[in-house]
C-alpha positions as CSV (number, residue, x, y, z in Angstrom):
1,M,-46.5,227.6,16.2
2,L,-43.1,227.3,17.8
3,T,-41.5,228.5,14.5
4,W,-43.9,231.4,14.4
5,G,-43.2,232.3,18.1
6,A,-39.5,232.0,17.4
7,L,-39.7,234.3,14.3
8,L,-41.6,236.9,16.3
9,T,-39.1,236.8,19.2
10,W,-36.2,236.9,16.8
11,G,-37.7,239.8,14.9
12,V,-38.0,241.7,18.2
13,W,-34.6,240.7,19.4
14,A,-33.0,241.7,16.1
15,G,-34.8,245.1,16.2
16,R,-36.8,244.3,13.1
17,L,-40.1,244.2,14.9
18,P,-41.2,246.5,17.7
19,L,-41.4,245.1,21.2
20,L,-45.1,245.8,21.2
21,V,-45.6,242.9,18.7
22,L,-45.2,240.2,21.4
23,P,-48.0,241.4,23.8
24,A,-50.1,242.4,20.8
25,A,-49.8,238.9,19.3
26,L,-50.9,237.4,22.6
27,L,-53.9,239.7,22.9
28,L,-54.9,239.1,19.3
29,N,-54.8,235.4,19.9
30,L,-56.9,235.6,23.1
31,V,-59.4,237.8,21.2
32,T,-59.5,235.4,18.3
33,F,-60.2,232.4,20.7
34,F,-63.0,234.5,22.3
35,V,-64.6,235.3,18.9
36,Y,-64.6,231.6,18.0
37,W,-66.2,230.9,21.4
38,L,-68.8,233.5,20.8
39,D,-69.6,232.1,17.4
40,K,-69.8,228.6,18.8
41,Y,-72.2,229.8,21.5
42,A,-74.3,231.7,19.0
43,A,-74.5,228.6,16.9
44,Q,-75.8,226.6,19.8
45,Q,-78.3,229.3,20.7
46,G,-79.5,229.7,17.1
47,R,-78.4,233.4,17.2
48,W,-76.5,235.7,14.8
49,R,-73.2,234.2,13.8
50,T,-69.8,235.7,13.1
51,A,-69.0,235.7,9.4
52,E,-66.5,233.2,8.3
53,N,-64.5,235.9,6.5
54,T,-64.2,237.7,9.9
55,L,-62.8,234.5,11.5
56,H,-60.3,234.2,8.6
57,L,-59.3,237.9,9.0
58,F,-58.4,237.3,12.6
59,S,-56.2,234.3,11.5
60,L,-54.6,236.3,8.7
61,L,-53.7,239.2,11.1
62,G,-51.9,236.7,13.4
63,G,-54.6,235.2,15.5
64,W,-54.2,231.8,13.8
65,P,-52.8,230.0,16.8
66,G,-55.8,231.1,18.9
67,A,-58.1,230.0,16.1
68,W,-56.4,226.6,15.9
69,F,-56.8,226.1,19.7
70,A,-60.4,227.2,19.5
71,Q,-61.0,224.7,16.7
72,Q,-59.5,221.9,18.7
73,L,-60.8,222.7,22.2
74,L,-64.3,223.9,21.2
75,R,-64.6,221.6,18.2
76,H,-65.8,224.6,16.2
77,K,-65.2,225.0,12.5
78,S,-62.9,221.9,12.7
79,S,-64.7,219.7,10.2
80,K,-65.8,222.0,7.4
81,A,-63.3,221.3,4.7
82,S,-63.7,224.6,2.8
83,F,-63.3,226.6,6.0
84,R,-60.2,224.6,7.0
85,A,-58.6,225.1,3.6
86,T,-59.1,228.9,3.8
87,Y,-57.8,228.9,7.4
88,W,-54.6,227.1,6.4
89,A,-54.2,229.5,3.4
90,S,-54.5,232.4,5.8
91,V,-51.9,230.9,8.1
92,A,-49.5,230.5,5.1
93,V,-50.0,234.1,3.9
94,H,-49.6,235.4,7.4
95,F,-46.4,233.4,7.9
96,M,-44.9,234.5,4.6
97,A,-45.7,238.2,5.3
98,L,-44.2,238.0,8.8
99,A,-41.1,236.3,7.5
100,A,-40.7,238.9,4.7
101,W,-41.2,241.8,7.2
102,A,-38.8,240.4,9.9
103,G,-36.2,239.4,7.3
104,R,-36.6,242.5,5.0
105,E,-33.1,243.7,5.5
106,S,-31.6,240.3,4.8
107,L,-33.8,240.0,1.7
108,R,-32.8,243.5,0.6
109,R,-29.1,242.8,1.0
110,M,-29.5,239.5,-0.9
111,L,-31.3,241.1,-3.8
112,L,-28.8,243.9,-4.0
113,N,-26.0,241.3,-4.3
114,I,-27.6,239.5,-7.3
């Protein structure tokens, strides 16, 4: 998470990501945690649940730290192996996309020099 936060901050500092990214990431993670909490509450009440694909989408979009905290603090979706595997895959895809976006100029220069 520290690396992710550092990459976001560096991207903003370097002008490769808009400043709005930082508060948007915070808001997305708070919303993600809340969605996990709602799903946990619905499970306890025997009510309609949030689809796992929706939870994964929040992670993929950048809410994966909020999802991780929800899994740990709420003990929700923390033991289902297939869910955890997909969660970590979404984290990896998000991280690679963010790194590619933030470093796109460096990558472009490197490819042009080959």
